[in-house]
C-alpha positions as CSV (number, residue, x, y, z in Angstrom):
1,X,132.5,127.2,90.4
2,X,132.1,123.5,90.8
3,X,130.6,121.6,93.7
4,X,133.4,119.6,95.5
5,X,133.5,117.5,98.7
6,X,136.4,118.4,101.0
7,X,138.3,115.2,102.0
8,X,139.2,116.5,105.5
9,X,135.8,117.8,106.7
10,X,133.5,115.8,104.5
11,X,131.5,118.9,103.7
12,X,130.8,120.4,100.3
13,X,131.9,123.8,98.9
14,X,132.6,125.3,95.5
15,X,135.9,125.1,93.7
16,X,137.2,127.8,91.4
17,X,140.0,127.3,89.0
18,X,142.7,126.4,91.6
19,X,141.2,127.1,95.1
20,X,138.0,127.3,97.0
21,X,135.6,130.0,95.7
22,X,133.1,129.1,98.5
23,X,134.6,127.2,101.4
24,X,133.2,123.8,102.4
25,X,130.2,124.3,104.8
26,X,127.3,122.2,103.3
27,X,126.1,118.7,103.8
28,X,125.5,118.6,100.0
29,X,125.8,121.0,97.1
30,X,124.4,120.9,93.6
31,X,125.7,122.6,90.4
32,X,124.9,126.3,89.6
33,X,122.1,126.8,87.2
34,X,120.4,130.2,86.4
35,X,122.7,131.9,88.8
36,X,121.9,129.8,91.9
37,X,122.8,126.4,93.3
38,X,120.8,124.2,95.6
39,X,122.6,123.4,98.9
40,X,121.7,121.4,102.0
41,X,123.0,122.6,105.3
42,X,124.3,120.3,108.0
43,X,121.0,120.7,110.0
44,X,119.1,119.4,107.0
45,X,117.6,122.7,105.8
46,X,117.9,123.5,102.1
47,X,118.3,126.8,100.2
48,X,119.8,128.5,97.2
49,X,123.2,130.0,97.2
50,X,124.3,132.8,94.9
51,X,127.6,133.1,93.2
52,X,128.5,135.7,95.9
53,X,128.3,132.9,98.5
54,X,125.1,134.3,100.2
55,X,122.6,131.6,101.0
56,X,118.8,132.1,101.1
57,X,116.9,129.4,103.0
58,X,113.8,127.9,101.4
59,X,111.6,128.9,104.3
60,X,112.4,132.6,103.6
61,X,111.8,132.2,99.9
62,X,108.5,130.4,100.5
63,X,106.9,133.0,102.7
64,X,107.6,131.2,106.0
65,X,106.3,127.8,104.9
66,X,108.2,124.9,106.4
67,X,110.1,122.9,103.7
68,X,110.3,119.2,104.3
69,X,113.7,118.1,105.5
70,X,115.8,115.6,103.5
71,X,115.5,112.3,105.5
72,X,115.9,109.0,103.7
73,X,113.9,107.2,106.4
74,X,110.8,109.4,105.9
75,X,108.2,108.8,103.2
76,X,107.6,112.5,103.0
77,X,111.3,113.3,102.5
78,X,112.2,115.8,99.8
79,X,115.5,116.6,98.2
80,X,115.7,120.1,96.8
81,X,117.9,120.3,93.6
82,X,117.3,123.8,92.4
83,X,116.9,124.8,88.8
84,X,119.1,122.1,87.3
85,X,119.0,121.0,83.7
86,X,116.9,118.5,81.7
87,X,117.4,117.4,78.1
88,X,120.1,120.2,77.7
89,X,117.6,122.8,78.8
90,X,117.7,124.8,82.1
91,X,114.6,124.5,84.2
92,X,112.5,127.6,84.6
93,X,111.3,126.5,88.0
94,X,112.7,124.9,91.1
95,X,110.3,122.5,92.9
96,X,109.6,122.9,96.6
97,X,107.7,120.6,99.0
98,X,106.5,122.2,102.2
99,X,104.5,121.1,105.3
100,X,101.3,123.2,105.7
101,X,99.9,122.2,109.1
102,X,100.6,118.5,108.5
103,X,99.5,118.6,104.9
104,X,102.0,118.5,102.0
105,X,102.0,121.5,99.7
106,X,103.9,121.7,96.4
107,X,105.2,125.0,95.0
108,X,107.5,126.5,92.4
109,X,110.3,129.1,92.6
110,X,111.1,131.0,89.5
111,X,114.5,132.4,88.6
112,X,113.6,135.7,90.2
113,X,113.1,133.7,93.4
114,X,109.4,134.4,93.5
115,X,107.4,131.5,95.0
116,X,103.9,130.3,94.0
117,X,102.0,127.3,95.5
118,X,100.5,124.8,93.1
119,X,96.8,124.1,93.4
120,X,96.1,121.6,96.2
121,X,93.1,120.1,94.4
122,X,95.5,118.7,91.7
123,X,98.8,118.2,93.6
124,X,97.7,117.1,97.1
125,X,98.5,113.4,96.4
126,X,101.6,114.0,94.3
127,X,104.6,111.8,95.1
128,X,106.9,114.1,93.0
129,X,106.6,117.1,90.7
130,X,108.9,117.5,87.7
131,X,108.9,120.8,85.9
132,X,109.7,121.2,82.2
133,X,109.2,124.5,80.5
134,X,105.7,125.7,81.1
135,X,104.5,122.2,82.1
136,X,104.7,120.1,85.2
137,X,104.7,116.3,85.2
138,X,102.8,115.0,88.3
139,X,103.8,111.6,89.7
140,X,101.5,109.8,92.1
141,X,101.9,106.4,93.7
142,X,99.3,103.9,92.5
143,X,97.6,101.1,94.4
144,X,100.0,98.5,93.0
145,X,103.4,98.2,94.7
146,X,106.4,99.9,93.0
147,X,104.2,101.5,90.4
148,X,103.2,105.1,89.8
149,X,101.0,107.1,87.5
150,X,101.7,110.4,85.7
151,X,99.7,113.4,84.6
152,X,100.5,116.7,82.8
153,X,99.7,120.2,84.3
154,X,99.8,123.3,82.1
155,X,101.3,126.3,84.1
156,X,100.3,128.9,81.5
157,X,96.6,128.1,81.9
158,X,96.8,126.5,85.3
159,X,94.9,123.4,84.2
160,X,95.4,119.6,84.0
161,X,96.0,118.8,80.3
162,X,96.4,115.0,80.9
163,X,94.8,113.2,83.8
164,X,97.0,111.3,86.3
165,X,96.6,107.8,84.8
166,X,99.6,107.4,82.4
167,X,102.6,105.2,83.1
168,X,105.2,107.6,81.9
169,X,105.5,111.0,80.2
170,X,108.6,111.7,78.1
171,X,109.2,115.5,77.6
172,X,111.0,117.2,74.7
173,X,112.3,120.6,73.9
174,X,109.8,120.4,71.0
175,X,106.0,120.2,71.2
176,X,105.6,116.5,70.4
177,X,106.1,114.4,73.5
178,X,105.5,110.7,74.2
179,X,103.2,109.2,76.8
180,X,102.5,105.6,77.7
181,X,99.6,103.8,79.4
182,X,99.8,100.8,81.7
183,X,99.4,97.5,80.0
184,X,96.0,96.1,81.1
185,X,95.9,93.1,78.7
186,X,99.2,91.1,78.8
187,X,98.8,90.7,75.0
188,X,98.5,94.4,74.4
189,X,101.9,95.9,73.6
190,X,101.1,99.0,71.6
191,X,100.9,101.4,74.5
192,X,103.1,104.4,73.5
193,X,101.6,107.4,71.8
194,X,102.7,110.9,70.6
195,X,101.1,113.9,72.3
196,X,101.3,117.5,70.9
197,X,101.4,119.7,74.1
198,X,100.9,122.9,72.1
199,X,97.7,121.5,70.4
200,X,96.6,119.4,73.4
201,X,96.0,116.4,71.1
202,X,97.3,113.0,70.4
203,X,98.8,112.0,67.0
204,X,97.2,108.9,65.5
205,X,98.7,105.5,66.2
206,X,99.8,103.4,69.2
207,X,103.3,101.8,69.2
208,X,105.3,99.2,71.1
209,X,107.8,102.0,71.8
210,X,108.4,105.6,70.8
211,X,110.8,108.4,71.5
212,X,109.7,112.1,71.6
213,X,110.6,114.6,68.9
214,X,114.0,116.2,68.7
215,X,115.6,118.1,65.8
216,X,112.3,117.5,64.0
217,X,112.2,113.7,64.3
218,X,110.7,111.2,66.6
219,X,111.2,107.4,66.4
220,X,109.0,104.3,66.8
221,X,109.1,100.6,67.1
222,X,105.9,98.9,65.9
223,X,106.5,95.4,67.2
224,X,108.3,93.9,70.2
225,X,110.9,92.1,67.9
226,X,110.8,94.7,65.1
227,X,113.3,97.4,64.3
228,X,113.2,101.1,65.1
229,X,113.0,104.0,62.6
230,X,112.7,107.8,62.6
231,X,109.5,109.6,61.6
232,X,108.5,113.1,60.7
233,X,105.6,115.0,62.2
234,X,103.2,113.2,59.9
235,X,104.6,109.9,61.4
236,X,105.9,109.0,58.0
237,X,109.4,107.3,57.8
238,X,111.9,110.1,57.7
239,X,114.7,108.1,56.1
240,X,115.0,104.9,54.1
241,X,116.6,103.1,57.0
242,X,115.6,100.9,59.9
243,X,117.8,100.0,62.9
244,X,117.8,97.5,65.7
245,X,117.7,100.5,68.1
246,X,118.0,104.3,68.1
247,X,118.3,107.2,70.4
248,X,117.0,110.7,70.2
249,X,118.7,113.4,68.0
250,X,120.8,115.8,70.0
251,X,122.5,118.8,68.3
252,X,122.0,117.2,64.9
253,X,123.2,113.7,65.5
254,X,121.4,110.5,66.8
255,X,123.0,107.3,67.9
256,X,121.8,104.2,66.0
257,X,122.6,100.5,66.3
258,X,122.4,97.7,63.6
259,X,123.8,94.3,64.2
260,X,127.3,94.7,65.7
261,X,127.6,98.3,64.4
262,X,127.0,101.5,66.3
263,X,127.2,105.0,65.0
264,X,125.6,108.4,64.6
265,X,123.5,109.6,61.7
266,X,122.7,113.2,60.9
267,X,119.4,114.9,60.1
268,X,119.6,113.8,56.5
269,X,119.8,110.1,57.6
270,X,123.4,109.8,56.5
271,X,125.7,107.8,58.6
272,X,128.3,110.3,59.9
273,X,130.3,108.2,62.3
274,X,130.7,104.4,62.6
275,X,132.4,103.7,65.9
276,X,133.7,100.7,67.9
277,X,131.5,101.2,70.9
278,X,128.8,99.3,72.6
279,X,126.8,102.4,73.7
280,X,126.8,106.0,72.5
281,X,125.4,108.9,74.5
282,X,124.0,112.1,73.0
283,X,126.3,114.9,72.0
284,X,126.1,118.1,74.1
285,X,126.2,121.6,72.8
286,X,130.0,121.6,73.2
287,X,130.4,118.8,70.7
288,X,131.3,116.1,73.1
289,X,129.7,112.8,74.0
290,X,130.4,109.8,76.3
291,X,130.9,106.5,74.5
292,X,131.0,103.1,76.3
293,X,133.5,100.6,74.9
294,X,132.0,98.0,77.3
295,X,130.6,97.8,80.8
296,X,134.0,98.8,82.3
297,X,135.5,101.4,79.9
298,X,134.3,104.7,78.6
299,X,135.7,107.5,76.4
300,X,134.8,111.1,75.8
301,X,134.6,111.6,72.0
302,X,134.2,114.7,69.8
303,X,132.0,115.0,66.7
304,X,134.7,113.5,64.5
305,X,134.7,110.3,66.7
306,X,138.1,111.0,68.2
307,X,138.6,110.0,71.8
308,X,139.5,113.1,73.7
309,X,139.7,111.3,77.1
310,X,140.1,107.5,77.0
311,X,140.0,104.6,79.4
312,X,137.6,106.0,82.0
313,X,135.9,103.8,84.5
314,X,133.1,106.4,85.1
315,X,132.1,109.4,83.1
316,X,129.1,111.7,83.6
317,X,128.4,115.1,82.1
318,X,126.9,117.8,84.4
319,X,125.2,120.7,82.8
320,X,124.7,124.1,84.4
321,X,126.3,127.6,84.5
322,X,129.7,125.8,84.8
323,X,129.4,122.6,82.7
324,X,131.8,119.8,83.5
325,X,132.6,116.1,83.2
326,X,132.9,114.0,86.3
327,X,135.2,111.0,85.7
328,X,137.0,108.2,87.4
329,X,140.3,106.9,85.9
330,X,142.6,104.4,87.5
331,X,140.5,104.5,90.6
332,X,140.8,108.3,91.1
333,X,138.0,110.9,90.7
334,X,138.6,114.0,88.6
335,X,136.6,116.9,87.2
336,X,137.2,118.3,83.7
337,X,135.8,121.5,82.2
338,X,134.2,121.7,78.8
339,X,137.6,122.2,77.2
340,X,138.7,118.9,78.9
341,X,141.1,120.8,81.1
342,X,141.4,119.1,84.5
343,X,140.0,121.3,87.3
344,X,140.8,118.8,90.1
């Protein structure tokens, strides 16, 4: 089942193979993940809908607490997105924001639909809460305009592993993440560091830029105008190669850029595909990736570099229980399943 907006009513429902599986009735609808999809009703209330079409409102899941309504004009507005996916990994928790007698409370819903509040002492000033595995990234607004600070909360031990004074935290499916601090001195550029969440310790070194580990490799840039290269867990160069820019490994391949060339290398450092694209997105578990020819044209390619769908103006991959590609071609919007059969 795929979320789809009905042209006549303007409401969202869920489309099956060739007809409505759940008829349009929602102001907005997200993709299914872990058996449930987040929906927003026309009165602004949010909930989770099962594949049988039954909807359970958040206030009932959260023990009578009042979830904050989705209102773009309100600074306390909250958009419930359900379990979703991040970095090709389904989330274990859905984040809920509720009003507790005028005070904001954050909580989590697990896949059994059990709710637990997060400790007010840590989360009372959170602007947003981002779950990833057994951790939660806390984002707070800082005193400076348009800036925020991040911290890391450990759900297993219910403790704050990193204080809320980092610029960004970049999660990974593996234990070595990347964090960055604000630049205090304009001359100080080495602000990215690797952090092992399992050991609760930083790896040595600070870098101009770094990407967290995936498929056993991270990557670093040591200087503003220097190249990028992959490293092992000892932060030693993994391959005898340096690139102008790199992306994270995903299912055994990583996009790399050198001069006018773009391609994918494998986990031995060998160039597997040299392709005529400006930008290469990560491969998904189904062996497909989105490749940008330029700012206006995109293709969906396979692991042999062949264009399976070409000449797209827009292309996005949506993960979940029913993965799909959302594309625009010749001004018309379409949805394709993972076998690239058009659904609508």
